[in-house]
N, C-alpha and C positions, 0 to 999 in steps of 0.2 A: 504493500499499500504506500510506504514511504517512497518508493522508487516512482511510482505514478504521480504523486505529488510533486516531486522534485522535477520530472520531466515536464508535467504541465505548467510549472513556474518557470523554468528555462525556456521552453517553446513560447510561452506568453511574453516573457522578457526580451527574446529576440524579435519577435514579431512588433513589439512595443518599440523596440529601437529603430527597427528598420522604418516603422510608420512615421515616427517622429523625425528620423533624419532624413527623410525624403524631401522636405522641405529646406528652404535656404535660411531659415531663420535659426541662428546659433542658440536662441533662448529655447527652443523646442528641444534641440538636442540635449541641453543642460537637464531640463526637466526628464527627459527619459533617462539619462545617467542616473540622476538622483532617484528615480523610481525603481530602477534596476537595482542600485546599491540598496535600497530601502528592503527589497525583496530578499536579497542576499542575507542582510541582516537578520530579517524574520526567519529565514532558512537555517541560520547559525544557531539562533535561540531555539529553534525547533528540535535541531540536532541535539543542543544541550538536554533539553527535556527529555529526549528520547533515550540518549545514552548515559546520562548523569554523570558526565566527566566534568570535573570542577574547572579546568583551565580553560574551557570553551566559552565561559562568561568574560574572562579576560580578552580573549580574541575578538568576541562580540563587542566588547567596549572600546577596544583599540581600533576596530573597524569602524565604529559609529563616530569616533572622534576624526578618523581620517577621513571620512565620507564627508562630515560635515563641513571640516575646514576646507576640504578640496572644493566642494560645492561654493562656499562662500567666496574662495579665492578666485574661482573661475567666474562667478557672478560679478565681482569686482572688477577684474580685467576686462570683462564684456561691456561692463557701464563705463569705464574709463575710455573703452574705445570710441565711443559714440559722440 
């Protein structure tokens, strides 16, 4: 069951990235990147709940910090460019 959920999330993330990247607006691509990163974070938390491994929560927290800071930095530079 976990395999099917993971595959559905992966396929929907790829479809979302292709759909948002099709336009010439870089903000849409940033939204797609942020949405995919959020889905990966939810997947990491789901893996922690299923496997009960302690260090996965540290990886999820690090991924959350990197995702948030990367999105903020990208949005800042895209805003400065205008």
